[in-house]
C-alpha positions as CSV (number, residue, x, y, z in Angstrom):
1,X,27.7,-16.8,6.7
2,X,31.0,-15.0,6.6
3,X,33.7,-17.1,8.2
4,X,35.0,-14.0,9.9
5,X,31.7,-13.5,11.8
6,X,32.3,-14.1,15.6
7,X,30.7,-17.2,17.0
8,X,30.0,-15.8,20.5
9,X,28.9,-12.5,22.0
10,X,32.2,-12.4,23.9
11,X,34.2,-12.7,20.6
12,X,32.0,-10.1,19.0
13,X,32.6,-7.6,21.8
14,X,36.3,-8.2,21.6
15,X,36.3,-7.6,17.9
16,X,33.9,-4.6,18.1
17,X,31.4,-6.4,15.9
18,X,27.7,-5.5,16.0
19,X,26.7,-9.2,15.3
20,X,27.6,-12.7,16.1
21,X,26.4,-16.1,14.7
22,X,26.1,-19.2,16.8
23,X,24.5,-21.4,14.1
24,X,21.8,-22.4,16.7
25,X,18.2,-21.4,16.3
26,X,16.6,-18.8,18.7
27,X,13.7,-19.9,20.8
28,X,11.4,-19.0,17.8
29,X,13.3,-21.2,15.4
30,X,15.3,-18.5,13.5
31,X,18.8,-19.5,12.6
32,X,20.2,-16.0,12.0
33,X,22.8,-13.5,13.3
34,X,22.3,-12.1,16.7
35,X,23.0,-8.6,18.0
36,X,26.0,-8.4,20.3
37,X,24.3,-5.7,22.5
38,X,21.3,-7.8,23.6
39,X,21.9,-11.2,22.1
40,X,18.6,-11.0,20.3
41,X,18.0,-12.7,16.9
42,X,18.0,-10.2,14.1
43,X,14.9,-11.7,12.6
44,X,13.0,-11.5,15.8
45,X,14.1,-7.9,16.2
46,X,12.9,-7.1,12.7
47,X,9.5,-8.8,13.2
48,X,9.0,-7.1,16.5
49,X,9.9,-3.8,15.0
50,X,7.5,-4.2,12.1
51,X,4.7,-5.2,14.4
52,X,5.2,-2.1,16.6
53,X,5.4,0.1,13.5
54,X,2.2,-1.4,12.1
55,X,0.4,-0.8,15.5
56,X,1.6,2.8,15.6
57,X,0.3,3.3,12.0
58,X,-3.1,1.9,12.9
59,X,-3.4,4.1,16.0
60,X,-2.3,7.2,14.0
61,X,-4.8,6.6,11.1
62,X,-7.7,5.6,13.3
63,X,-10.5,8.2,13.3
64,X,-10.8,10.0,16.6
65,X,-14.2,10.6,18.3
66,X,-14.8,14.2,19.2
67,X,-16.5,14.6,22.5
């Protein structure tokens, strides 16, 4: 990790950084950068985003029954 990356959300806000890195794993075990805005792990955000995208694709491509 870049040594200039803030270590806390407060430091990140002061520096105007989008991310910070604590070095501690999130509750799902990812040791990754976190977003300053919501303190969420970037890996969890990406996984959640992909899941929602996949669900939307399934819904959009599912054949509709005409009544």
